[in-house]
C-alpha positions in Angstrom: -37.1 8.5 31.3 -38.0 9.9 27.9 -35.3 12.6 28.2 -32.7 9.9 29.0 -33.9 7.8 26.1 -33.7 10.8 23.8 -30.1 11.5 24.9 -29.2 7.9 24.3 -30.7 8.0 20.8 -28.8 11.1 19.9 -25.6 9.5 21.2 -26.2 6.4 19.1 -26.7 8.4 15.9 -23.5 10.5 16.6 -21.5 7.3 17.2 -22.9 5.6 14.2 -22.4 8.6 11.9 -18.9 9.3 13.3 -17.8 5.8 12.7 -19.1 5.7 9.2 -17.6 9.0 8.4 -14.2 7.9 9.7 -14.3 4.7 7.6 -15.4 6.8 4.7 -12.3 9.0 4.8 -10.1 5.9 5.1 -11.6 4.0 2.2 -12.2 7.2 0.1 -8.6 8.2 0.2 -7.5 4.6 -0.1 -9.4 4.5 -3.4 -6.8 6.9 -4.8 -3.9 4.9 -3.6 -5.3 1.8 -5.2 -5.7 3.5 -8.5 -2.2 4.9 -8.4 -0.9 1.3 -8.6 -3.8 -0.2 -10.5 -2.9 -3.6 -12.0 -6.1 -5.5 -11.5 -9.7 -4.8 -12.6 -10.7 -4.3 -8.9 -8.1 -1.6 -8.4 -8.8 0.2 -11.7 -12.5 0.4 -10.7 -11.9 1.2 -7.1 -13.7 4.5 -7.3 -16.9 2.9 -8.7 -16.8 0.2 -6.1 -16.5 2.8 -3.4 -19.5 4.6 -4.7 -21.5 1.4 -4.8 -20.6 0.6 -1.2 -21.5 4.2 -0.3 -25.0 3.7 -1.9 -25.5 0.5 0.1 -24.4 2.2 3.3 -26.8 5.0 2.8 -29.7 2.6 2.2 -28.8 0.7 5.4 -28.4 3.9 7.4 -31.8 5.2 6.3 -33.3 1.8 7.0 -32.2 2.2 10.6 -34.8 4.9 11.1 -37.5 2.2 10.7 -36.4 0.5 13.9 -39.0 1.3 16.6 -36.5 2.2 19.3 -34.8 4.9 17.2 -36.1 8.4 16.7 -37.4 8.7 13.1 -37.4 12.5 13.1 -35.1 14.2 10.6 -34.3 10.9 8.9 -33.7 12.4 5.5 -31.5 15.2 7.0 -29.3 12.6 8.8 -28.9 10.6 5.6 -28.1 13.7 3.5 -25.5 14.7 6.0 -23.9 11.3 5.9 -24.0 11.4 2.1 -21.8 14.5 2.2 -19.4 12.9 4.7 -19.2 9.7 2.6 -18.8 11.3 -0.9 -16.5 14.2 0.0 -13.3 12.3 0.7 -13.8 10.2 -2.5 -14.4 13.4 -4.5 -11.4 15.1 -2.9 -9.0 12.2 -3.5 -10.3 11.2 -6.9 -10.6 14.6 -8.5 -8.2 16.8 -6.5 -5.3 14.4 -6.7 -6.5 13.1 -10.0 -4.9 10.9 -12.6 -2.1 13.5 -13.2 -0.7 12.8 -9.8 -0.9 9.1 -10.2 0.9 9.5 -13.6 3.5 11.6 -12.0 4.2 9.0 -9.3 4.7 6.2 -11.8 6.6 8.5 -14.2 9.0 9.2 -11.3 9.3 5.5 -10.7 10.1 4.8 -14.3 12.9 7.5 -14.2 14.3 6.0 -11.0 14.3 2.5 -12.4 16.1 3.6 -15.6 18.7 5.5 -13.5 19.2 2.4 -11.3 19.6 0.2 -14.5 22.3 2.6 -15.8 24.1 2.4 -12.4 24.0 -1.4 -12.6 25.3 -1.2 -16.2 28.2 1.0 -15.1 29.2 -1.6 -12.5 29.1 -4.4 -15.0 31.2 -2.4 -17.5 33.7 -1.6 -14.7 33.9 -5.3 -13.9 34.5 -6.0 -17.6 37.3 -3.5 -17.8 39.0 -5.1 -14.8 38.3 -8.8 -15.5 38.3 -8.9 -19.3 34.7 -10.2 -19.5 31.2 -9.8 -18.2 30.2 -11.4 -15.0 28.0 -14.5 -14.9 24.6 -14.2 -13.0 21.1 -15.4 -13.3 19.5 -13.0 -10.8 20.1 -9.7 -9.0 21.5 -11.4 -5.9 24.2 -13.2 -7.9 25.0 -10.1 -9.8 25.4 -8.1 -6.6 27.9 -10.7 -5.3 29.9 -10.6 -8.6 30.1 -6.8 -8.4 30.8 -6.7 -4.7 33.5 -4.1 -4.0 33.0 -2.4 -7.4 29.5 -0.9 -7.1 26.5 -1.3 -4.8 23.4 -2.1 -6.8 19.7 -2.1 -5.8 18.0 -5.5 -5.9 14.6 -4.2 -6.9 13.1 -1.6 -9.2 11.1 1.4 -8.1 7.9 -0.7 -7.8 9.6 -3.1 -5.4 10.0 -6.0 -7.9 13.3 -7.8 -8.4 15.3 -7.2 -11.5 15.3 -9.9 -14.1 19.0 -10.5 -14.8 20.7 -12.6 -17.4 24.5 -12.1 -17.5 27.0 -14.3 -19.3 30.6 -13.8 -20.2 29.6 -12.3 -23.5 26.8 -9.9 -22.6 24.0 -9.1 -20.2 20.3 -8.2 -20.0 18.5 -6.4 -17.2 14.7 -6.1 -17.2 12.1 -4.3 -15.0 8.6 -5.6 -15.5 7.2 -2.2 -14.8 4.3 -1.2 -12.6 2.4 -4.6 -12.5 5.5 -6.8 -12.3 4.4 -9.0 -15.1 6.5 -9.9 -18.2 5.4 -8.6 -21.6 6.8 -11.8 -23.0 5.8 -14.5 -20.5 6.9 -17.3 -22.8 10.3 -15.7 -23.5 11.5 -14.4 -26.8 13.2 -11.3 -28.1 11.9 -7.9 -27.3 11.0 -5.6 -30.2 13.2 -2.5 -29.9 11.5 0.8 -29.3 9.8 3.1 -26.8 6.7 2.2 -24.8 3.7 4.1 -23.7 2.4 2.1 -20.7 3.5 2.0 -17.1 3.0 -1.8 -17.2 5.5 -2.2 -20.1 8.9 -3.8 -19.5 12.0 -1.7 -19.4 14.9 -3.5 -21.0 18.6 -2.8 -21.0 21.0 -4.9 -23.1 24.8 -4.5 -22.9 24.5 -0.9 -21.7 21.8 0.3 -24.1 18.0 0.5 -23.6 16.1 -1.7 -26.0 12.7 -0.9 -24.5 12.2 2.3 -22.7 9.3 4.7 -21.7 8.8 7.8 -23.7 6.0 10.4 -24.1 2.7 10.2 -22.4 2.2 7.0 -20.4 -1.1 5.1 -19.7 -2.2 2.4 -17.3 
């Protein structure tokens, strides 16, 4: 009976530790993905939140040894082993991938977005050369219909957000709200020309020329 109980106890620890370790890898690496697109306080501090949850998990895991039907031997060893399993994926994702990778991801998205905006501008200029004036559109869907047959244009930027389009017979403006998808000028108004240094900053193209564009080292 004692042998059977001992085997059952070992199996329970293995299952418990294995489940926690598996969840650790998922949440530990997800921490990095959250930080790569950090737009909220929660995402920017995902790594600290993960460590706090890890600490609570270890306290709870160690407290399980106090239950009378579980074997209390090697309690500290089990907790230390679990600590390594919990922290290692966070360490791997947070430091091995690192901010440089996240910056490279968003830098690539900025470049793709600017290239797509140039393609849209080329389509509009082609329309102008054939029709004698710029198309009229208030959003990307309307602009795509106007340019149908001339140039296929994407409806969203590299972050998956729709373009902000304003096209009249005399000119046009195309805006990407950047990584967080929020306008720099929520109340409207004119953009101050110049380069930007944040992945959150708007990218603005007016009549074929960039008014606001990313340059140099970018920050979240």
